[in-house]
N, C-alpha and C positions, 0 to 999 in steps of 0.2 A: 240488391234490388236491380232490376233491369233498367236500362236507359230508355225504354220505349214510352214511358209514362211519367209525366211531371208530378212532383210532389206539391200539394197545395198547402199553404200555411196561412192560418187566420190569427189575428191578435188575440182573439178569445181563448186560444190555446194556452196563453200565458198570463191571463187575467186573474190576479189574486182574489178578486171579489166574486168570481164564479166558482160553483161546485163542478165536480167532475161531470155530473149529469147535465149541467148547463153549457158544457163545451170545453172546460179547461182539461188540458192533456198532460200537463207536467205537474209534479208535486208542488205543494205550497211553499216549500223552502227555496224553489227556484222560479217562482211566479212573482210578478210585479203588478202594481196597481195601474190600470188603464194603459196597457201598452199600445203603441201605435205602429202603423205599417213602416213609417220612415225609420224607426229605431231598428225594426227587424230587418228591413232592406239593407241598412248599413252593416249589419252583422252577416247576412247571408250572401251578399254580393261577392265575397271571396271564397265561400264554402262550396257553392255549386256552379253549374253552368247554365246559361240561358235563363237568368233571373229576370222575372217580369212582374211588375206591379200591376194590380187590377183593382177596379172599383167593386168587384163582386164581394158580397157579404157572406158570412157564415150562415148555413141553412137555418139554424135555430135562432139566428138573430138577424133575419133578413132585412129588418127595417132600419138597422144601424148603417152607417156609411163608413165603417172602419176599413173596408177593403180587404185585399189578400195578396199574397205573393205566390207565384209558382216557379219552380226551379227543378233541375235535374240534379240528383245527388247520388254519389256512389256509396251509399250505405242505407241503413234503414231509417225510416221516418222518426222512429222513437229516439234513435241516437242524435238525429239532427235536431229534434225538438229539445233535447236535454242540453245540447251545445248552446243552442240559442237562448234558452232559459238562463243558463249560467252567465252567458255574456250580458244579457239584459240586466241580471242582478248585479253585475260588476259595474255596468254603465250607470245604473240607478243608485248603487251604493245603499240599498235598503236591506233590512234585516227581516 
């Protein structure tokens, strides 16, 4: 992936309670219940550069105030999402 465009990550990408059509982007086995931006920020601050928290919401869940994170990452968005999902799972210690 090129360095000219930031990757935006929303907590909805990792929410166990959402379907893929509702915004979840990772498999159920690495998703957690009600992820928050603070947890995700703690994971990604060492993975990418120029990591920024924002109050912007997911387009399909615009009324929520979960926020988002943008960062530059030297890989694909899918690989980044899987790394974050696995770390969230470890942090939460859920099955």
